[in-house]
N, C-alpha and C positions, 0 to 999 in steps of 0.2 A: 390327171387334174383332180379327179374324185379322190384318189388315194392320197393326194397331197392335202386337199381341203379338209378332209375328215380328221387330220392330225395337226393340231396347233393352228388350224386355219390355212387359207391359201397363201402360203409363204415360201413355197419351193423348198421346204425342209426335206421333202422326198428326194430331191436331186443331189443332196450332199453325200459324198463318199465318206467312209470312216477315216478319221485322222485325228491325232491328238486326243481331245476329250470327246470327240463326236463318234457315236456309234450309229452307223447309217441305218435309216429306215428301210433301205433296200434289202436288209437282212431279216426283216420281219416275216412271219408266216404268210401274210397276204401278198407280200411282194417278191419273196425269193422265187427265182425261176418263173416269175409271173409278170411283174411290171417290166416292160421292155421299151426300147426305142430311145434310150437316153442319148445315144450317139447322134440321133437326129436333132435333139435339142441342143447338143454341143455345137453342131454345124450352124444352126440358126443363130445361136448366141455369138459365135465367132464372127459371123457376117455382120451382126448388129454392132458388135464392138468396133469393127473397122469403120463403119459409117458414123456411129454416134456413141463414143465411148461412155460407159457407165451411165446410160440414160434409161435403158429399158431393163427392168428387173427380170430375173428368171421366173418369178411368180407370174408376172404379166405375160411373159413369153409362153408359159405353160397354158394359161387361160386362152391366149390367142391361138395357140397350136390346136387346142381342143376344139375351138370353133372352126378353124380352117380345115382340120381333118374331117369334121362333120360335113362341111360344105363340099369338100373334094370328093366325098363318097356319095353325094346325092342328097344330103340332109339339109335342114334349114340353116339360115344364117341368123346372127343376132349381133347387136352392138355390145361389145365387151367393155365394161367399165374398167378404166386403167388407173394406175397410181399405187398398185401394191408394191411393197418392198420385201426384200428377202430376209429370212431368218438367219441367225448366226448359230443355230443349233438344230438338232433333230430329236425326235422322241421315238425310240424303238418300242417302248411300252405302249405309247399312244397308238402307234401303228398296229401293234398286235391286238389292242383292245377296242379301238374305235371303229375300225373298218368292218362293215358287216361281212360275216363269213358265209360261204355257200351252204353250210349245213345249219346255220342259225335258224331258230324258230321265227315265224312271222312276227311275233310280238317283239322279239329281241331286235330284229332288223328295224322295225318301225320305231322302237325306242332310240336306237342309235341315230336314226334320221332326226327324230324330234329333238334330241339333245343338241343338234346342230341347227335347229330352227327350221327344219324342213318338215313338210307334212305328208299325209298319205298320197296326195296327188303328185307331189314331187317324187316320192318313192317309186310310184308306178311309171311315171314319165321317164325318170332317169334310168330305171331298169331297162328301158327301151334302147339304151346304148348297147345292150347285148345283141343288137341287130348286126354288130360288127365284132370281129375278133374271135379269139380262141379261149378254151378252158382246158386245163390239164386233166388227164384221167383221174388223178388223185383227188380232184375236187368234187367228183360226182360218183366215184366208184361204189360208195355205200348204196346208192340208188339201184345199182345193177345186181347186187348180191345180198345185202344185209341192211335194209333201210332202218328197221326199228330194233335191231339187235337179236332178232329171232331167226336169222339166216334166210329171210325172205326178201325178194326184190321189192322195189317201190311200185305198187300197182297203180299209182297215179301217172306212171310213165307208160306211154304207148308201147306195147310189148314187142311189136316188130321193130320199132326204133331201138328199143333196149337190146334186142338180139344183135342188131347191127353194131351198136356201141361195144358190146361184149367182145366182138372180134378183135378190137384193138385196145380194149381196156380190160385185161384179165384180172382175176382175183388178186394176183400178186405180180409185181413187175410192171414195166411200162408206165410208171408213175407220171413221167413227163410227156407222154404222147399227147399231141394236141388235137382237139376236136372243135369244129365250128360251133359257136354259141347259137348261131342261126344258120342251119344247114341249107335253107332254101335259097338265101341270097347273102352269103357270108361276107362279101365285100361291098355290099350296097346298103346305104343307110336308108331304111324304109320301115314299114310297120309289120313286116312279116314275122318278127319276133313275137308280136301279140297274137297273130294268127296261129303260130306254132303252139303257143301256150294253150289256146283253146282246143287244139288237136292233141293235147297231152304230150307235146314234143318239145317242152322246155328242157334244156339240158341240166341246169343246176336245180337243186332242191329249193334254193332261194328264188328261183324263177317260178317254179311250180306252185309255191305257197301263195302266190298272188292270185291264183284261180281256185285253190282248194281251201284256204284258211280264212278268207275274209270276203264277205258279200260286197263290201265297198270297193275293194281292189278288183274283184271280178268284174264289176260293172265298168270300171275304168278300162280294164283290159279289153272288154267287149267294144267300148267306144273307140279306143285307139285302133283296134283290129278293123273296125268298120269305116274309119275315117282318118286317113293318113295325115291330112292337113291339120286336123285337130291335135293329133299327136305331135306333129312338127311344131305347132304353135306353143303347146304346153312344154315341150322339151326345151325350146329356146328360153322360155320364162324361167324354168327350173334351173337351167344351167347358169343363168345370170344370178339367180338366188344363191345357188351353191357357190358360185365364184365370189360371193360377198361374205362368206364365213370368216369372221374375225381377221381381216387382212391387216398387215402392218402398214401404216401410212405415216406421212409427215417425216419426223426425224427418227422413227423407230426402225430397227433393222438396218439394212444396207442395200446397195445395188451391187450384187456380186459381179466380178469381172469374168469369173468362170463359174458355171452353175454347180460344179462338183465340189467346190471348196469356198470357204469364207475368205474375204479379202485379208491379206496380211496386214 
């Protein structure tokens, strides 16, 4: 949902496969071998089409699936505003440029959020979604071996945790090996991501900068680490806000029959 909304707005452009003039966003650097679960959305879409043809857009489906998967893993619920429509195009360059990268500086990440109308509170709360899921070795390797280009590891990373990561993320090879973003409770939506950050056990550089590069974000991390309810409340608000990034409504776009292709 995040990888969709940050490119052309929440319009399901991410779900389009390449065809004709469309170059799929699935081929971008942030999405290749990274964005997964498209077949789950296909199943949901085909069930919806049987019940009420061309009524629920793929963009709304994605927003609802984001909420429901959060709830199913123990996280908060929220009312999802509906009525988005689907784009008839994708933007590979937008996907490559707009989605924050794991090795971006704190300022770059914050700027990418601000350009979408999201603030520093949204940035920290939405980063909390890293309480679920995996990251590939290639997205954090530099922290283990060569953080600043001088052949030294990242000393803001707990060294025993780093040693453990090195066993399955070597200097070369193993690029696609997967690691839990939150090794404490990887399939539970909770606030342990923030506790890990305070213990210097955030996996990605983009996680760690929240405690090392900004006093404002450090304070928010501490608040969410100490109060799960506060985190849940803000996460729900920020997800609604993110889901409102320039949606297509009214007669704009279309309601796709299949999420992978535009209607003929």
